[in-house]
N, C-alpha and C positions, 0 to 999 in steps of 0.2 A: 266678398269679391269672388265672382265665379268665372271670370274670363281673363285671359292674359291681355285682352284689349283694354282692360281697365287699369292696367299697371302703368307706372311711370318708369322711364319716359315713354309716353304713348306712341310717339312716332317710331321709335325703335321696335317696340312690341307689336305695333301694327304690321311692320314688314316681316318680323319674325313669324307672325301668324300666317302671313301670305306664303312664306317659304314652306311652312309646315303643310300647307294645303297643296303644294306642288311636289309630286314624287321626284326625288333627286338622288337615287343610289349612285354609287361610284360606277362610272362607265355608262350611265344612262341619264346624262344631264341635259338631254335635248330640251325638255320642257322648261326647266329652270333657266337654261341659256336663252331660250326664246323669250321668256318673261323678262329677263334682264335687258335684252336688246329692245324690246317693246317699251319698257320703262324709260330707257334713255331717249328713244325716238319721240315718245309722247312729250318729253320735256325739252326737245330740240338740243339735246346734248350730243356731242361728238362721241360716236361709239363704233367699235369694230370687234369682230370675232375672228380668231385665227383658225388655222386648219384643224386643230384638235378640239376646238370649242371654248378656249379661253376667251373671256370677254373683257374689253378695256373701255372704260367710260371716262371721258374728260369733261371737266367743268372749269370755266374761267374763274379768275380770282375775284373775290369780293372787292367792293370799292375801298380803296386805300391799301390794298394788298397786291396791287399790280406788279410792283417791283420785288416782291418777296419770292424766294425760291419755291418752285413747285414741290409738292409732296405726293408721294405714291402711297395710297392705302391698299392693302392686299388681304384677301381671304380666299377660301376655296368654297365652291358651291356644292360639292358632293358630301354625303354623310355615310357613316358606317350603319349598316342595316342588320341589327341584331334584335331578336325578340325571344320572349319566354316560350318554352316548348308548348305550352297550353294556349297560346295566343294565335288566333286566326287573323293574319295580317299579310297583305301582299304589298311589298314596298314599291313595286312597279306601278301600282294603280291607286293604292289607298293613302289618304292623308295621314300624317302624324297627328295624334290626338293629345295635345298638351293640356295639363291641368295644374292647378295651384295647390300646393301642400305647405302651408306655413310660409316660410321665406323661400320656398323652392318652386320652380317650374319643372315638372316631370312629364313623362309620356305614359300613356296607358299600355303597359306591357311591351314596349319597344324602346329602342334608342330614341332620344329626343331630337338629336341633330343640332343642338346648340353648338356643337363642334361641327361645322363652323358657321351655322346659320346666324348666330349672334353677330359674327364679324360681317357677314354679307348684309344683314339688316342694318347694322351701324352705317355702312357706306350709303345704302339707299336712303336712310333717314337724313343723312347729311346732304346728299345730293338733292333731296326734295325740299330742304329747308330754305326759307326766305330770310332767315335772321342770323344763321350761324356765319361768323366771319372766318374767312380762310384764304390762303393763297390758292393759286391754280392747283387743281386736283387731278390726279390720275387714280382711278379706282380699278384695280385688276382683280378679277374673280376667276380663279383657275379651276380646272376640272381634275377629277380622278386623283386627288391628293391622297386619299386614304388607302388606295390600293398600291401606290408606288410613286407618288409625286409626278405622275405622267404629264400633267398640264405644265408644271414648272419646268420640267425637262425640255419642253418644246416651245417655251417662250423665246421668240426670235431676238437676236441681237439687234439693237437699234429701234425696237418697237416702243420701249419705255424711254421717257425723256428726263424724269426726275432723278435727282442725286441722293434723295433721302427717302426711306421706305419705313412705314409703320405696318408691320404684320399684325393682324387682328385675330390670331389663332392660338393665343395662350389661354390658360385656364386657371389662373391664380391671381386674385385681386391684390394689387399692391406689390406684385412680384414680377419684375420685367426681365425679359430674356434677351441676351445679347450673344448667344451662342447655342449650338445644338449638336447632337450626335449625328454621325453618318450611319447609314444602314445598308444591309444586303440580305437577300433571302437565299436559303439553301433548301432544295426540294429533292427528296429521294423517291424513286418509283420502284416498286417490287412487282414483278410479273408472277402470278400465282399458279401453283400446281395444286390440284385437288386429288383426293383419294377417297375411296369408299369408307364411310364411317365405320370404325371398328365395332365389333359386337359389344353388347351390354354397356352402352353409353346412355347418358342422359344429357339433354340439351338445356342449358341454363343461360338466361340473359342477366347481365349485371349492368346497372346504370349508376353513374355518378352525376349528381345534379345539385343545384342550389348554391353553387360557389359565386363569389363576387365577380370573378373575371376582371375585366378592366383593360386599360391601355398597356400594351407591352413595353412602352417607354416610360410613361408617367407613373405606372403602378407596379413596375417590375420589382421594386425594392420594398414593397409593402407587405411582404410575407403572405401573399394570397395563394391559395391552392390552385394547382393546375389539374383539371379533371383527367386529362390523358395520363399524366404522371401518376396520379393516385390509382387509376384503374390498372395501368400496366405494372405498377409496383406489386399490387396484390396478386395479379395473375402470374407474374414472374415467380413469385415465391411459392404459389400453389403448384406451378409447373415443376418445381424441384421435388415435390412430394409424389406426384402422379402425373401421367401425361395429360396435358391440356391441348385441345385442338380448337383452332378458330374456325367458325363459320363466317363471321363478319365482325368488323370493328369500326366504329365511327367516333369522332370527337372533334370539338372545336369547329371554327368556321373561317375566320379571317386571319391573315398573317400577322396583323398588328393588334390582335386581341388575345388576352390570356384565356384559354379555354374554360368555360363554365360547366360544360356537360360532355359526357363521353359514355359510350355503351359498347358492349360486346356480347355476341352470342357464341358460346363455347360448348364443346362436348367434353365430358369427363366421365370416368368410370362410374356406373350407377352406384356402386358401393360407397363412393365418396360423397354422395348427396348430402348427408347430414354433416359430414366433416367440413365441407366447404362453407356451410352456413355458420357453423361454430367459428371457423377461422375468420370469416367476414365480420362477425360480431366483435371479435377481439381486435381485428384490424381497424374497424370504425372507432372503437374506443381509443386506440393509439393515435389515429389521425386527428380526432377531436382534441386531444391534448396538444398535438403538434401545431394545430391551426385553430387556436381559441377564438379568433375573430370570424371564422367561417361558421357562424351560428345557424345557418340554414342548410348546411351540408347534409346531403342524403345519399346513401349508397344502398341500392335495392338489389335483391337477388330473387329471381323467380324462374320457375320452369317454363319452357316454351316448346313450340313445335319441334319435331325431329326432322332431320334432313339426311338425304342419302349420302351426301358428300361433305367433306370438310377440307380445310387447307391441309396439305401434307405436313407431317410433323416437322420436317426441316424448315419449312416456310413459317409455320407458327412460331418456332423457336427464334428464327431470324427477326420476325416482327417484334416479338416480345423483347428480345435483346436490344433491338434498336430503340424502342420506345422507353425502356427502363434506363438504358445507359445514356441516351441523348441528354446533354446538359440542358438545364432550364434555370433561369434566374440571373442574378448579378454575379459576374466573375471577378470584377475589379471595381473599386471605388476611386473617385478622382483624388489625386494628390494635391490639387490646386483649390478646389471648391468643396468645402466640408458638406458631407451628406449627399453629394451628387454621384450617382452611378457613372462609372467611366465606360465599362464594357458589360454587355449582357447578351443573353440569347433566350428566345422564346420558342418552346415546342408548341406550335400554333394549332395544327390540325392533322388528323388522319382521316382520309376519305377513301371510299371505294367507288370510283366512277362507273365501274362495271364489276362483274363477278370475278374477273381475271386480273384485277389491278388494285394495288393499295398505294396511295400517294401520301407521304408524310411531308408536311410543310413546316419550316422553321424560319425565324428571322433573327438576325444579329445586329447589334448596335454598338458603336463606340465613338467617343470623341477623339480617339487616336486612330488614324487610318491603319497603321500596322496591326494594332490590336483588333480592329474590326476583321481583318483578314485572318488573324490568328484564330479567333474564336470560330470563324466560318470554317477554317480548315479542320479544327477539332471536331466540329459537327460532321463534316464530310468523312472524317476518319471513322467515326462511329458507324455511319451508314455503310462505309466500305467494309468494315469488319463484319457487319451483319449481312453482307452479300447483296446489297442493293443492286438492282440491274441498271439503274441510271441515276446519276447525281448531277444536278444542275444548280448553278448560282445565277441570281439576277444580276443586272448591270450594277445595281446599287446606286447610292447617292452620297455626296460628300457631306461632311460636317460643316459647321459655320464657326470659325475661330473668333472669339470675342475681341472687340475693339474698344479698349477702355478709354480711348480719347475721342469717342464718337460724339459728333455735334448733336445728332438727333437724340441720343441718350441724354445729353445735358438738358435739352429742351423739354423732353418728356418728364425727366426727374424734377426739374424746377417747377413745371406746371403742377405736378402731384404735390410737392411741398407747399406751394402757394395755396392749394385747395384744402389740404388736410393737415398741414403743420406737422408732418412727420416724414421721415425718410423712407422711401420704398426699398425693397430688396432688389438688387440688380445682380443677375446670375445667369448661368447657362442651364439648359435642360437636357435630359437624356432622350427625350422624344425627338423625332425628326421634324424639321420645319423646311418649308420650301426655300427659305432664305439662302441656304448653302448652294442650291442650284442657281439662284439668281446671280450669285457672285461669280459663277463660272463665265457668264456672258456680260456681266456688268461689274467688273472687279472694283470699281470705285464707289459702289452703292453703299451708303451709310444706313444701317438697319437696326431696328429694335422690334420686339414682339410684346404685345400686351393683351390683356383680356380680363373678363370677370371670373368669378369662381364657378367652375364647371367641374363637378365630381363624377367619377365612375363613367366617364365617356367610353364609348365603344361597348357598352353593356346596357341592358334594359333598365338598369338602376341609374342611368345618367340623370343628373339634375343640375339645374342652373340657379344660382342664388339671385333672387330679385333685388335685394338691397345692393349687392355688389354690381349688378348691371347698371343701376342708377349712378353709383359712384364712378364706374368705368366710363359711362356716357359723359358725365360732367368733365372727366379728365381728358377724354378725347377732344371734346369741344374746346377746352381751355388750351390744350396743346396746339391745336390749329390756329387759335388766336395769337399764340406767342411766336409763330413762325413769321418773322419779319425780314 
């Protein structure tokens, strides 16, 4: 079997393949939005697009379901765009290239976009079907979920009619979500001063690569290495032995992805050339023991071109202190749901948009609003102590408190038990979902989130289980049949 078009259910994989062929990065969803509107118009379905690009498609109930309550299916149309450093791929123009590897669909060197292309493909396959029985449907496909839930934030009150919602953006087969964490971003900006490179210096580039990375909510408790933390830890300790000067430092990409790669060009005294190599070898051995699952971890050191100027020593120290001291990972576990992170923070990226600026981006999550702000304030304190010139927080988004008496939960669970003769896991997740934002404008909305197995999303290792997609598809269809 060479093509995902040969997989079952064929209708779902057909539309997922269509989505892979349409560039749809966060913030650049015009092409996929136009495709969705054209899809609806070709089938004479009621459709509309709001001011930010969210698409809503409505379909009448099947025969015999006219009196059943309508149901809202929801997914997002954008995808995280991450690629391996050796891959030449333009997410604005190039299609994703899916391929089959055993029970998995993966992409060649890039994120797959199963998060949440599978959810969108599910809705299109249902809307296109002549045989699936269902109540009246509303299918909402939102924009810019991955960068900050922008589409969900701008859904207007009164646009949606249904009282029950199934979000199709979960990534764990047989594990249904009825609650999620809220989130906020904290960004620090440092304005740089440079000085003439001291005499008798050698310039060295250090690169950290090969880490798993992953989603800063789903994967934050899995013990994965953060490339920025690994790099800054080594350099901070070397800076105690002899003066280290930054020329540049880069790492990470997206606020909701654990950084897989980071690099820095530094100047150190020439006489320390061999000492830093010995220290790095010892450090690598230590890190490999600390992160046994990071089997592809690579930390390289090499000489590079010399530069006339470097960051002044005080600024180098500030940046190193900020990156090394900035917390990363889970700070508290849930007291209510075993194994669920309650509060966490992700040191997401360090970028130099120009030679005079360094921007450090972080994201915080918590299922408790006060804890979300507490961890955000702790991160701010680190940046303030390291003399950041500017510290900003995003508006953030609310969490979604579980409703254990949910009607849609009961329907979804019963459909699963009928099909597979076992109880699913019903829980909350540490990742952010759009559901919390919908509740602000639709406080009576009854919601649940489901999906197939999708692992390592937000990284080029992203993969989607073929067998779980088939089970998930049968479950969605049975659920719709049971809404009477």
